[in-house]
Backbone as a ProteinNet text record, in pm:
[ID]
protein_1_A
[PRIMARY]
VQLAESGGGSVQAGGSLRLSCAASGYSYSANCMGWFRVAPGQERERVAAMYVGGGYTDYADFVKGRFTISLDKAKNTVYLQMNKLKPEDTAMYYCAAARGTCAPDDYNVWGQGTQVTVSS
[TERTIARY]
963.6	1067.4	1152.7	1202.7	1295.4	1424.8	1534.6	1666.2	1728.7	1785.8	1846.8	1986	2086.5	2223.8	2265.1	2360	2420.4	2558.8	2635.8	2766.9	2883.9	2855.5	2964.7	3030.8	3142.2	3213.7	3352.4	3432.6	3570.9	3664.7	3763.8	3858.1	3994.2	4097.5	4231.2	4260.7	4352	4392.3	4434.5	4391	4418.5	4309.7	4217.4	4109.1	3995.1	3888.5	3773.8	3643.3	3544.1	3407.6	3314	3196.7	3094.1	2970	2932.3	2812	2693.8	2578.5	2456.4	2352.6	2269.4	2160.7	2035.5	1947	1825.1	1711.7	1644.8	1533.2	1401.9	1308.4	1176	1072.2	953.9	851.2	860.5	748.8	751.9	677.1	657.3	592.1	692	814.8	923.1	1009.8	1036.7	1119.9	1248.9	1354.5	1483	1550.5	1611.3	1690.8	1838.9	1875.8	2015.9	2028.5	2130.7	2162	2304.6	2325.1	2458.4	2496.5	2625.3	2681	2754.9	2730.6	2793.6	2858.8	2943.4	3000.6	3019.5	3016.1	3039.1	3138.8	3254.8	3356.5	3342.1	3385.8	3373	3434.7	3357.5	3407.4	3418.1	3370.6	3382	3244.2	3240.4	3115.2	3088.9	2963.3	2926	2991.2	3037.4	3095.8	3043.3	3025.2	2978	3094.4	3067.7	3169.8	3154.1	3030.8	3005.3	2859.3	2830.6	2692.7	2676.8	2552.2	2525.8	2381.3	2359.4	2224.3	2168.1	2044.4	1979.4	1965	1942.5	1927.1	2057.5	2168.1	2299.1	2353.7	2478.1	2539.6	2615	2612.4	2684.3	2722.3	2847.1	2896.7	2998.9	3009.9	3104.1	3159.6	3287.5	3354.6	3431.7	3435.2	3522.7	3667.4	3752	3892.8	3957.1	3916.1	3983	3945	3850	3815	3832.5	3866.7	3881.9	3985.8	3948.1	4037.2	4027.7	3955	3941.8	3797.3	3701.7	3560.3	3485	3379.9	3295.3	3149.6	3070.3	2925.8	2858	2757	2685.8	2542.4	2460.6	2317.6	2268.9	2190.5	2120.1	1971.7	1919.9	1781.2	1684.3	1715.9	1627.8	1610.8	1715	1711.4	1684.7	1667.9	1649.5	1757.6	1880	1990.9	2108.4	2162.9	2283.7	2398.5	2513.1	2629.8	2743.6	2827.7	2952.1	3063	3137.7	3251.6	3370.8	3426	3536.5	3660	3761.5	3886.6	3999.9	4106.8	4225.8	4187.4	4111.4	4062.9	4175.8	4155.7	4253.5	4189.5	4269.1	4211.1	4127.2	4164.8	4087.8	3952.8	3925.4	3792.8	3694.5	3742.7	3655.4	3548.7	3422	3310.2	3180.2	3071.7	2938.1	2903.3	2862.5	2829.6	2678.2	2628	2485.8	2460	2350.1	2306.6	2189.3	2170	2065.3	2012.3	1888.7	1822.8	1775.8	1777.5	1732.9	1644.8	1538.9	1453.2	1514.5	1591.5	1646	1783.4	1874.3	2010.6	2086.5	2214.5	2299.9	2366.3	2309	2364.4	2349.9	2441.7	2441.8	2311.1	2240	2117.5	1993.6	2007.6	1891.5	1848.1	1934.5	1902.6	1800.5	1691	1588.9	1539.3	1598.7	1568.2	1700.5	1709.4	1835.2	1815.8	1918.1	1917.5	1965.9	1973.1	2010.7	2160.2	2233.2	2378.5	2433.7	2556.8	2629	2772.8	2826.1	2957.1	3068.1	3168.9	3289.3	3407.1	3483.4	3600	3720.7	3823.7	3944.5	4060.6	4123.7	4235	4368.1	4467.1	4599.8	4682.6
-2064.8	-2074.3	-2197.8	-2258.9	-2370.5	-2335.4	-2380.1	-2356.6	-2490.1	-2498.6	-2623.5	-2595.1	-2648.1	-2629.6	-2737.4	-2701.7	-2796.9	-2746.9	-2833.4	-2791.8	-2842.2	-2907.7	-2963.1	-3079	-3123.5	-3235.3	-3247.1	-3327.4	-3349	-3281.1	-3214.7	-3140.3	-3142	-3128.1	-3120	-2978.5	-2969.1	-2838.2	-2747.8	-2623.3	-2527.3	-2518.2	-2611.7	-2613.9	-2521.6	-2528.1	-2439.1	-2517.7	-2464.7	-2514.2	-2395	-2409.9	-2307.3	-2372.6	-2328.2	-2376.8	-2289.4	-2352.7	-2280.9	-2306.6	-2207.6	-2218.9	-2162.4	-2249.8	-2209.3	-2194.8	-2081.2	-2054.4	-2075.6	-2139.9	-2159.9	-2123.6	-2085.2	-2041.8	-1892.3	-1825.5	-1680.5	-1622.1	-1702.9	-1650.6	-1592.5	-1588.7	-1541.9	-1445.6	-1330.8	-1231.8	-1216.2	-1267.3	-1262.6	-1128.7	-1079.1	-957	-990.3	-1103.8	-1142.6	-1289.7	-1321.4	-1459.7	-1487.4	-1605.5	-1639.3	-1781.5	-1804.7	-1939.4	-1973.2	-2092.9	-2142	-2275.9	-2320.1	-2452.3	-2518.6	-2650.3	-2729.9	-2839.7	-2834.2	-2936.9	-3042	-3163	-3269	-3228.1	-3240.5	-3209.5	-3062.3	-2979.1	-2834.6	-2769.3	-2647.5	-2573.3	-2508.4	-2474	-2405.9	-2267.7	-2228.7	-2096.2	-2032.7	-1902.6	-1831.9	-1807.6	-1831.1	-1815.4	-1680.9	-1649.5	-1526.2	-1489.1	-1361.8	-1314.9	-1191.6	-1167.1	-1047.9	-1005	-873.6	-822.6	-851.1	-896.5	-926.3	-799.9	-688.3	-561.8	-498	-561.6	-508.6	-414.9	-375.5	-279.4	-337.8	-469	-530.8	-673.3	-703.2	-839.7	-852	-969.9	-991.7	-1132.2	-1145.5	-1273.8	-1303.5	-1429.8	-1471.3	-1451.4	-1421	-1393.9	-1511.1	-1632.3	-1748.1	-1773.6	-1697	-1713.3	-1585.1	-1478	-1351	-1364.2	-1313	-1320.2	-1450.2	-1547.6	-1677.9	-1708.6	-1670.3	-1700.4	-1573.2	-1588.3	-1475.8	-1518	-1438.9	-1463.3	-1371	-1423.6	-1341.7	-1389.4	-1307.5	-1335.8	-1312.4	-1405.7	-1387.7	-1380.6	-1259.3	-1242.4	-1307.5	-1303	-1360.7	-1511.3	-1574.3	-1718.7	-1754.3	-1653	-1677	-1768.7	-1741.7	-1829.5	-1749.4	-1798.6	-1741.2	-1836.9	-1780.6	-1860.3	-1836.1	-1934	-1917.8	-1973.1	-1883	-1922.8	-1943.4	-2062	-2096	-2127.9	-2045.7	-2064.5	-2094.1	-2145.7	-2175.4	-2255.7	-2359.1	-2438.7	-2507.4	-2519.4	-2581.5	-2702.5	-2795.7	-2911.7	-2869.4	-2760.8	-2714.3	-2654.2	-2640.3	-2595.9	-2713	-2833.2	-2950	-2937.3	-2944.7	-2927.2	-2947.8	-2952.8	-2945.1	-2797.1	-2753.5	-2612.9	-2595.4	-2495.2	-2467.2	-2322.8	-2300.8	-2163.6	-2137.6	-2012.3	-1974.6	-1837.2	-1813.7	-1686.2	-1621.5	-1489.8	-1413.2	-1298.8	-1273.5	-1158.3	-1029.8	-1042.4	-923.7	-889.2	-867.4	-833.4	-960.6	-945.9	-1062.4	-1109.3	-1069.7	-1115	-1266.4	-1330.7	-1478.4	-1539.6	-1474.7	-1532.4	-1502.7	-1428.7	-1387	-1491.5	-1588.1	-1684.1	-1785.4	-1801.2	-1895.3	-1989.8	-1984.4	-2081	-2138.7	-2271.5	-2338.1	-2442.3	-2459.3	-2566.6	-2695.9	-2800.7	-2932.3	-2955.1	-2868.3	-2877.5	-2949.6	-2917.2	-2985.1	-3004.9	-3123.9	-3159.7	-3113	-3051.3	-3011.9	-3083.4	-3153.6	-3226.7	-3185.1	-3136.6	-3090.7	-3179.8	-3243.1	-3332.7	-3263.2	-3302.6	-3239.5	-3310.5
-4179.1	-4280.1	-4252.9	-4357.7	-4345.3	-4415.9	-4357.2	-4414.5	-4450.5	-4568.7	-4614	-4667.7	-4597.1	-4640.1	-4739.6	-4821.8	-4914.3	-4949.8	-5015.8	-5062.9	-4982.4	-4870.8	-4792.4	-4863.9	-4807.9	-4867.5	-4810.3	-4877.3	-4835.7	-4934.2	-4880.6	-4964.6	-4896.7	-4973.8	-4917.9	-4870.3	-4777.3	-4726.2	-4842.2	-4832.8	-4938.7	-5042.6	-5038.1	-5134	-5097.1	-5176.5	-5158.6	-5164	-5096.6	-5103.7	-5095.1	-5154.6	-5137.8	-5079.7	-4963	-4899.1	-4939.8	-4953.3	-4985.7	-4877.6	-4854.5	-4757.7	-4823.7	-4863.8	-4931.7	-4831.4	-4835.9	-4746.1	-4819.3	-4753.5	-4810.4	-4705.7	-4752.7	-4659.5	-4639.9	-4637.4	-4635.5	-4516.6	-4412.7	-4294.2	-4196.5	-4233.7	-4147.6	-4226.7	-4170.9	-4237	-4157.9	-4214.2	-4144.8	-4165.4	-4061.8	-4070.6	-4081.6	-4024.3	-4020.7	-4056.5	-4133.3	-4165.7	-4120.2	-4064.4	-4016.7	-4049.7	-4048.2	-4061.3	-3931.6	-3882.7	-3761.3	-3790.8	-3699.3	-3714.4	-3579.2	-3581.8	-3462.4	-3498.4	-3436.9	-3457.6	-3347.6	-3373.2	-3272.2	-3139.6	-3034.2	-2900.7	-2869.4	-2959	-2936.4	-2936.4	-2885	-2882.3	-3017.9	-3037.5	-3159.7	-3164.2	-3279.4	-3295.6	-3423.5	-3414.9	-3533.3	-3628	-3753.6	-3856.3	-3927.6	-3967.3	-4042.2	-4028.6	-4048.1	-4040.3	-4127.4	-4167.7	-4248.2	-4230.4	-4244.5	-4250.7	-4389.5	-4394	-4520.5	-4604.2	-4537.5	-4608.4	-4650.4	-4613.7	-4649.6	-4543.9	-4559.8	-4470.5	-4353.8	-4340.7	-4229	-4261.8	-4245.8	-4246.9	-4134.7	-4082.5	-3973.3	-3984.4	-3953.6	-3964	-3836.4	-3803.1	-3694	-3737.2	-3641.4	-3673.8	-3747.3	-3714.3	-3772	-3917.9	-3973.8	-4114.6	-4194.9	-4129.9	-4202	-4312.4	-4428.9	-4543.3	-4620.6	-4565.1	-4632.8	-4670.7	-4587.7	-4610.1	-4645.6	-4726.7	-4764.3	-4758.8	-4688.1	-4682.9	-4783.8	-4851.4	-4950	-4960	-5024.8	-5033.8	-5175.1	-5226.2	-5353.4	-5318.9	-5313.7	-5272	-5369.8	-5496	-5597.2	-5577.1	-5523.6	-5501	-5355.8	-5271.5	-5127.1	-5072.4	-5112.5	-5077.1	-5023.2	-4914.5	-4855.9	-4884.1	-4913.8	-4947.5	-4848.7	-4835.9	-4763.8	-4852.3	-4912.9	-4994	-4902.1	-4905.9	-4816.8	-4899.7	-4885.7	-4957.7	-4859.4	-4911.2	-4829.9	-4705.8	-4727.7	-4614.9	-4541.2	-4411	-4322.6	-4253.6	-4209.7	-4137.9	-4018.2	-3952.2	-3836.5	-3873.7	-4004.4	-4048.8	-4055	-4031.2	-4033.3	-3925.9	-3967.8	-3875.9	-3951	-3874.5	-3933	-3938.6	-4054.9	-4075.1	-4085.2	-4013.2	-4009.1	-4050.4	-4121.4	-4140.1	-4047.1	-4014.4	-3921.1	-3956.5	-3913.6	-3942	-3813	-3813.4	-3697.4	-3742.9	-3668.7	-3699.1	-3646.5	-3539	-3476.7	-3530.4	-3440.2	-3478.6	-3509.8	-3530.9	-3553.9	-3424.6	-3312	-3184.5	-3172.6	-3105.3	-3099.9	-3053.8	-2963.1	-2908.3	-2992.8	-3101	-3180.9	-3283.3	-3313.1	-3418	-3366.8	-3438.3	-3392.7	-3501	-3617.9	-3722.6	-3771.6	-3775	-3807.6	-3916.6	-3996.9	-4094.6	-4031.3	-4112.1	-4060.7	-4061.3	-4128.9	-4129.9	-4251	-4283.9	-4390.4	-4344.9	-4365.8	-4313.6	-4406.9	-4348.8	-4421.2	-4356.9	-4437.4	-4389.1	-4470.9	-4403.2	-4470.5	-4426.3	-4521.1	-4491	-4518.7	-4441.3	-4456.5	-4562
[MASK]
++++++++++++++++++++++++++++++++++++++++++++++++++++++++++++++++++++++++++++++++++++++++++++++++++++++++++++++++++++++++

């Protein structure tokens, strides 16, 4: 399977962006999809995750109430709606897939990333 992110860009603080992650290839069946980010000089951190079959979503504390992860199965696409963006949300955002649980070490398929830049 291949994952391709899109939707990144530059926005002012308080603005919104919606990231998309399109999956292609059907030799891989993901159980969990997640969004991660890497800011300059910082380690990768998970932003949000969800079970493909439903029943579970999880968000990092720093995005709760602002970001929403969702899935359109018909389009094989996972979304990350980001509202009330802050300058500290500036990072490269990646989507990832896992066959197992949504545990951090389970993700083994990654997209190429999309840059989000939030100006104050």
